[in-house]
MDAnalysis code that builds the backbone (N, CA, C; Angstrom):
import MDAnalysis as mda
import numpy as np

u = mda.Universe.empty(387, n_residues=129, atom_resindex=np.repeat(np.arange(129), 3), trajectory=True)
u.add_TopologyAttr("name", ["N", "CA", "C"] * 129)
u.add_TopologyAttr("resid", np.arange(1, 130))
u.add_TopologyAttr("resname", ["MET", "ASP", "THR", "LYS", "LYS", "LYS", "VAL", "VAL", "ASN", "GLN", "ILE", "GLY", "ILE", "SER", "TRP", "ILE", "THR", "THR", "GLN", "ASP", "SER", "GLU", "LYS", "ALA", "LYS", "THR", "PHE", "PHE", "GLN", "ASP", "THR", "LEU", "GLY", "LEU", "LYS", "LEU", "VAL", "LYS", "ASP", "ILE", "PRO", "GLU", "MET", "GLY", "TRP", "MET", "GLU", "PHE", "GLU", "GLY", "HIS", "ASN", "GLY", "GLY", "ILE", "ALA", "LEU", "ARG", "ILE", "GLY", "GLN", "SER", "ASN", "PRO", "GLN", "GLY", "ASP", "GLU", "VAL", "LEU", "LYS", "PRO", "GLY", "GLN", "ASN", "ALA", "ILE", "ILE", "THR", "PHE", "GLU", "VAL", "THR", "ASN", "ILE", "GLU", "GLY", "PHE", "LYS", "GLU", "GLU", "LEU", "GLU", "SER", "LYS", "GLY", "VAL", "THR", "PHE", "HIS", "GLY", "PRO", "ILE", "MET", "ASP", "ILE", "PRO", "GLY", "VAL", "CYS", "LYS", "LEU", "ALA", "LEU", "PHE", "THR", "ASP", "SER", "ASP", "ASN", "ASN", "ARG", "PHE", "GLN", "LEU", "VAL", "GLU", "ASN", "TYR"])
u.atoms.positions = np.array([
    [32.551, -13.353, 6.982],
    [31.383, -13.792, 6.257],
    [31.809, -14.574, 5.014],
    [31.076, -15.620, 4.720],
    [31.343, -16.447, 3.539],
    [30.945, -15.658, 2.299],
    [31.923, -15.256, 1.483],
    [31.637, -14.438, 0.302],
    [30.938, -15.214, -0.800],
    [30.904, -16.541, -0.720],
    [30.218, -17.345, -1.727],
    [28.734, -17.513, -1.417],
    [28.342, -17.227, -0.196],
    [26.946, -17.369, 0.213],
    [26.108, -16.261, -0.423],
    [24.981, -16.624, -0.980],
    [24.075, -15.651, -1.595],
    [23.225, -15.008, -0.502],
    [23.195, -13.687, -0.470],
    [22.434, -12.954, 0.532],
    [21.660, -11.826, -0.140],
    [20.630, -11.366, 0.510],
    [19.907, -10.177, 0.070],
    [20.660, -8.974, 0.608],
    [21.114, -8.097, -0.267],
    [21.878, -6.936, 0.162],
    [21.025, -5.863, 0.813],
    [19.831, -5.665, 0.309],
    [18.913, -4.681, 0.879],
    [17.523, -4.939, 0.335],
    [16.530, -4.404, 1.005],
    [15.169, -4.475, 0.494],
    [15.011, -3.301, -0.454],
    [14.545, -3.571, -1.650],
    [14.405, -2.527, -2.665],
    [13.080, -1.802, -2.541],
    [12.285, -1.880, -3.571],
    [11.030, -1.146, -3.600],
    [9.858, -2.062, -3.283],
    [8.743, -1.457, -2.876],
    [7.469, -2.152, -2.725],
    [6.544, -1.564, -3.771],
    [5.933, -2.446, -4.601],
    [5.040, -1.916, -5.616],
    [3.910, -2.888, -5.893],
    [2.827, -2.323, -6.386],
    [1.640, -3.079, -6.746],
    [1.226, -2.669, -8.151],
    [0.292, -3.392, -8.724],
    [-0.241, -3.010, -10.025],
    [-1.671, -2.523, -9.870],
    [-2.112, -1.743, -10.858],
    [-3.472, -1.219, -10.870],
    [-4.051, -1.349, -12.274],
    [-5.375, -1.442, -12.344],
    [-6.064, -1.449, -13.635],
    [-6.357, -0.029, -14.106],
    [-6.410, 0.931, -13.166],
    [-6.806, 2.298, -13.478],
    [-5.908, 3.261, -12.700],
    [-4.917, 3.821, -13.377],
    [-3.947, 4.695, -12.711],
    [-4.581, 5.922, -12.074],
    [-5.530, 6.546, -12.750],
    [-6.162, 7.754, -12.194],
    [-6.967, 7.431, -10.944],
    [-7.670, 6.317, -10.966],
    [-8.443, 5.893, -9.800],
    [-7.497, 5.579, -8.636],
    [-6.375, 4.922, -8.939],
    [-5.378, 4.611, -7.914],
    [-4.775, 5.894, -7.344],
    [-4.464, 6.853, -8.217],
    [-3.899, 8.119, -7.758],
    [-4.855, 8.818, -6.796],
    [-6.125, 8.862, -7.143],
    [-7.132, 9.481, -6.276],
    [-7.196, 8.771, -4.934],
    [-7.202, 7.431, -4.966],
    [-7.299, 6.657, -3.730],
    [-6.112, 6.933, -2.811],
    [-4.902, 6.800, -3.318],
    [-3.723, 6.922, -2.459],
    [-3.409, 8.364, -2.075],
    [-3.662, 9.315, -2.983],
    [-3.355, 10.716, -2.698],
    [-4.487, 11.381, -1.916],
    [-5.705, 11.276, -2.400],
    [-6.814, 12.011, -1.792],
    [-7.471, 11.249, -0.644],
    [-7.752, 9.968, -0.845],
    [-8.445, 9.206, 0.189],
    [-7.522, 8.871, 1.350],
    [-6.352, 8.279, 1.066],
    [-5.418, 7.921, 2.144],
    [-4.555, 9.090, 2.586],
    [-4.375, 10.078, 1.742],
    [-3.577, 11.244, 2.104],
    [-2.078, 11.051, 1.969],
    [-1.644, 10.095, 1.131],
    [-0.216, 9.926, 0.900],
    [0.303, 11.039, -0.005],
    [1.595, 11.283, 0.067],
    [2.237, 12.332, -0.720],
    [2.718, 11.732, -2.045],
    [2.222, 12.260, -3.168],
    [2.664, 11.833, -4.490],
    [4.024, 12.455, -4.750],
    [5.057, 11.613, -4.911],
    [6.415, 12.128, -5.099],
    [6.930, 11.923, -6.518],
    [6.275, 11.041, -7.284],
    [6.661, 10.841, -8.675],
    [5.440, 10.371, -9.445],
    [5.231, 10.974, -10.619],
    [4.104, 10.602, -11.469],
    [4.597, 10.607, -12.913],
    [4.645, 9.430, -13.529],
    [5.099, 9.295, -14.909],
    [3.964, 8.637, -15.699],
    [2.953, 9.436, -16.106],
    [1.766, 8.864, -16.758],
    [2.068, 8.045, -18.010],
    [3.056, 8.495, -18.795],
    [3.363, 7.773, -20.035],
    [3.924, 6.371, -19.763],
    [4.425, 6.136, -18.553],
    [4.926, 4.817, -18.165],
    [3.933, 4.090, -17.250],
    [2.850, 4.787, -16.872],
    [1.899, 4.189, -15.947],
    [2.516, 3.935, -14.575],
    [3.321, 4.874, -14.092],
    [4.086, 4.686, -12.858],
    [3.902, 5.857, -11.909],
    [3.670, 5.563, -10.634],
    [3.547, 6.583, -9.591],
    [4.280, 6.112, -8.350],
    [4.720, 7.066, -7.548],
    [5.356, 6.744, -6.279],
    [4.777, 7.644, -5.205],
    [4.459, 7.042, -4.058],
    [3.873, 7.749, -2.926],
    [4.702, 7.500, -1.678],
    [4.676, 8.483, -0.770],
    [5.329, 8.346, 0.533],
    [4.385, 8.854, 1.603],
    [4.651, 8.427, 2.834],
    [3.967, 9.013, 3.977],
    [4.521, 10.405, 4.219],
    [3.836, 11.215, 4.980],
    [4.292, 12.592, 5.204],
    [5.520, 12.677, 6.090],
    [5.848, 11.573, 6.787],
    [7.075, 11.531, 7.580],
    [8.113, 10.619, 6.937],
    [7.940, 10.347, 5.650],
    [8.907, 9.508, 4.939],
    [8.573, 8.039, 5.052],
    [9.586, 7.228, 5.267],
    [9.414, 5.784, 5.318],
    [9.600, 5.181, 3.934],
    [9.228, 3.939, 3.802],
    [9.357, 3.243, 2.528],
    [8.307, 3.765, 1.564],
    [8.701, 4.011, 0.334],
    [7.771, 4.502, -0.687],
    [6.959, 3.343, -1.256],
    [5.735, 3.640, -1.659],
    [4.873, 2.696, -2.361],
    [4.867, 3.089, -3.824],
    [5.226, 2.142, -4.683],
    [5.212, 2.401, -6.117],
    [4.021, 1.667, -6.728],
    [3.395, 2.274, -7.727],
    [2.222, 1.697, -8.376],
    [2.433, 1.735, -9.876],
    [2.291, 0.584, -10.516],
    [2.443, 0.478, -11.950],
    [1.147, 0.051, -12.612],
    [0.884, 0.621, -13.773],
    [-0.296, 0.255, -14.560],
    [-0.121, -1.176, -15.058],
    [-1.133, -2.024, -14.840],
    [-1.048, -3.395, -15.338],
    [-1.182, -3.399, -16.852],
    [-0.615, -4.394, -17.475],
    [-0.656, -4.533, -18.919],
    [-1.606, -5.683, -19.248],
    [-2.787, -5.382, -19.837],
    [-3.759, -6.447, -20.110],
    [-3.203, -7.545, -21.019],
    [-2.221, -7.215, -21.840],
    [-1.613, -8.219, -22.701],
    [-0.374, -8.842, -22.045],
    [-0.081, -8.390, -20.850],
    [1.150, -8.814, -20.192],
    [1.003, -10.083, -19.392],
    [1.970, -10.288, -18.541],
    [2.095, -11.476, -17.717],
    [0.987, -11.514, -16.666],
    [0.278, -12.607, -16.580],
    [-0.792, -12.777, -15.606],
    [-0.276, -12.811, -14.176],
    [1.019, -12.977, -13.976],
    [1.589, -13.025, -12.639],
    [1.449, -11.685, -11.926],
    [1.415, -10.596, -12.673],
    [1.377, -9.255, -12.072],
    [-0.020, -8.639, -12.115],
    [-1.041, -9.448, -11.933],
    [-2.406, -8.939, -11.922],
    [-2.666, -8.134, -10.651],
    [-3.462, -7.048, -10.752],
    [-3.826, -6.299, -9.554],
    [-4.528, -7.199, -8.538],
    [-4.329, -6.882, -7.269],
    [-4.998, -7.600, -6.200],
    [-4.296, -8.865, -5.755],
    [-3.093, -9.114, -6.227],
    [-2.364, -10.328, -5.845],
    [-0.985, -9.958, -5.312],
    [-0.972, -9.088, -4.325],
    [0.289, -8.568, -3.816],
    [0.527, -8.951, -2.366],
    [1.691, -8.622, -1.870],
    [1.977, -8.734, -0.440],
    [1.212, -7.624, 0.276],
    [1.023, -7.759, 1.560],
    [0.310, -6.726, 2.314],
    [1.287, -5.634, 2.710],
    [0.935, -4.409, 2.379],
    [1.731, -3.233, 2.706],
    [1.015, -2.521, 3.849],
    [1.773, -2.050, 4.832],
    [1.166, -1.415, 6.004],
    [1.403, 0.091, 6.013],
    [0.436, 0.799, 6.597],
    [0.522, 2.246, 6.794],
    [0.410, 2.505, 8.286],
    [1.467, 3.079, 8.873],
    [1.468, 3.345, 10.307],
    [0.691, 4.618, 10.609],
    [-0.225, 4.530, 11.584],
    [-1.047, 5.666, 11.999],
    [-0.983, 5.797, 13.518],
    [-1.461, 6.925, 14.042],
    [-1.435, 7.131, 15.491],
    [-2.790, 6.900, 16.149],
    [-3.880, 6.960, 15.415],
    [-5.213, 6.721, 15.964],
    [-5.958, 5.813, 14.994],
    [-5.767, 4.512, 15.123],
    [-6.302, 3.583, 14.140],
    [-7.824, 3.603, 14.078],
    [-8.471, 3.743, 15.225],
    [-9.930, 3.769, 15.240],
    [-10.459, 4.971, 14.456],
    [-9.901, 6.150, 14.735],
    [-10.324, 7.369, 14.046],
    [-9.992, 7.347, 12.563],
    [-8.814, 6.845, 12.222],
    [-8.401, 6.793, 10.819],
    [-9.273, 5.817, 10.047],
    [-9.572, 4.667, 10.648],
    [-10.437, 3.665, 10.015],
    [-11.828, 4.255, 9.770],
    [-12.345, 4.930, 10.758],
    [-13.669, 5.556, 10.637],
    [-13.682, 6.590, 9.506],
    [-12.642, 7.397, 9.430],
    [-12.546, 8.403, 8.367],
    [-12.494, 7.749, 6.985],
    [-11.679, 6.699, 6.842],
    [-11.583, 6.017, 5.552],
    [-12.892, 5.335, 5.177],
    [-13.572, 4.750, 6.153],
    [-14.869, 4.126, 5.872],
    [-15.875, 5.161, 5.380],
    [-15.803, 6.372, 5.926],
    [-16.718, 7.441, 5.483],
    [-16.421, 7.859, 4.041],
    [-15.216, 7.528, 3.546],
    [-14.837, 7.828, 2.169],
    [-15.044, 6.623, 1.255],
    [-15.673, 5.559, 1.786],
    [-16.001, 4.398, 0.970],
    [-14.975, 3.279, 0.952],
    [-13.941, 3.366, 1.785],
    [-12.927, 2.307, 1.826],
    [-13.516, 1.080, 2.522],
    [-13.272, -0.090, 1.945],
    [-13.777, -1.344, 2.496],
    [-12.741, -1.984, 3.408],
    [-13.127, -2.185, 4.665],
    [-12.290, -2.898, 5.631],
    [-12.800, -4.319, 5.755],
    [-11.895, -5.231, 6.094],
    [-12.228, -6.649, 6.188],
    [-11.998, -7.101, 7.619],
    [-13.085, -7.181, 8.362],
    [-13.009, -7.587, 9.759],
    [-12.757, -6.410, 10.676],
    [-12.826, -6.684, 11.974],
    [-12.599, -5.620, 12.968],
    [-11.112, -5.329, 13.134],
    [-10.815, -4.294, 13.905],
    [-9.431, -3.988, 14.262],
    [-8.921, -5.124, 15.138],
    [-7.786, -5.680, 14.765],
    [-7.182, -6.768, 15.541],
    [-6.164, -6.163, 16.500],
    [-6.248, -6.579, 17.750],
    [-5.341, -6.079, 18.778],
    [-4.353, -7.173, 19.162],
    [-3.080, -6.889, 18.966],
    [-2.020, -7.800, 19.405],
    [-1.411, -7.139, 20.639],
    [-1.822, -7.567, 21.841],
    [-1.435, -6.898, 23.086],
    [0.067, -6.648, 23.194],
    [0.390, -5.410, 23.538],
    [1.781, -5.023, 23.723],
    [2.564, -4.810, 22.439],
    [1.942, -5.065, 21.274],
    [2.653, -4.938, 20.002],
    [2.004, -3.865, 19.138],
    [0.791, -4.138, 18.641],
    [0.143, -3.200, 17.736],
    [-1.331, -3.544, 17.538],
    [-2.032, -2.654, 16.852],
    [-3.390, -2.881, 16.377],
    [-3.329, -2.862, 14.851],
    [-4.130, -3.714, 14.196],
    [-4.117, -3.851, 12.742],
    [-5.529, -3.788, 12.180],
    [-5.683, -3.164, 11.012],
    [-6.966, -3.139, 10.315],
    [-6.711, -3.366, 8.830],
    [-7.287, -4.433, 8.281],
    [-7.078, -4.819, 6.886],
    [-8.110, -4.146, 5.987],
    [-7.646, -3.565, 4.861],
    [-8.549, -2.966, 3.876],
    [-8.021, -3.209, 2.476],
    [-8.877, -2.940, 1.481],
    [-8.485, -3.118, 0.086],
    [-8.758, -1.844, -0.705],
    [-8.010, -1.708, -1.821],
    [-8.285, -0.610, -2.744],
    [-9.217, -1.124, -3.838],
    [-9.458, -0.316, -4.860],
    [-10.407, -0.685, -5.913],
    [-9.920, -1.838, -6.782],
    [-8.624, -2.163, -6.724],
    [-8.082, -3.299, -7.472],
    [-7.987, -4.557, -6.601],
    [-8.486, -4.470, -5.372],
    [-8.455, -5.566, -4.409],
    [-7.050, -5.864, -3.891],
    [-6.131, -4.886, -3.993],
    [-4.838, -5.004, -3.334],
    [-5.078, -4.839, -1.839],
    [-4.379, -5.616, -1.027],
    [-4.583, -5.609, 0.420],
    [-3.562, -4.709, 1.119],
    [-4.066, -3.971, 2.111],
    [-3.248, -3.075, 2.920],
    [-3.696, -3.186, 4.367],
    [-2.858, -2.731, 5.285],
    [-3.250, -2.679, 6.681],
    [-2.851, -1.346, 7.287],
    [-3.767, -0.828, 8.118],
    [-3.398, 0.264, 8.999],
    [-2.756, -0.393, 10.202],
    [-1.715, 0.221, 10.759],
    [-1.040, -0.309, 11.929],
    [-0.837, 0.820, 12.928],
    [-1.220, 0.575, 14.177],
    [-0.914, 1.497, 15.256],
    [-0.050, 0.732, 16.252],
    [1.222, 1.097, 16.325],
    [2.143, 0.435, 17.250],
    [1.931, 0.939, 18.664],
    [2.119, 0.047, 19.633],
    [2.047, 0.458, 21.040],
    [3.372, 1.037, 21.462],
])
């Protein structure tokens, strides 16, 4: 391998910003059922994982006086793998979660359902075939 070539060594963390840490904590812990693994209120920082592990989702409190680049609702799409997307979507809708469009079926690959949190960050439920 060319040692002068710049490469990404590994994928680090996935994180989003929120306007309201307590509201975000309720959404991800109680509504989605993720496991809260780190909570640092004085830093406005939380970390969540799925119950079977996987990549952690980190959430940071936005700074109203800070950089406009890190505004809530302007993130990459993070996916949550589920085993019954129809049932999970129905359950989340009953808790007030807003989905955008129907479940999309990619034959032989997966089913996807796009939703947003209260900060308009985008997420997808994914059920792999």
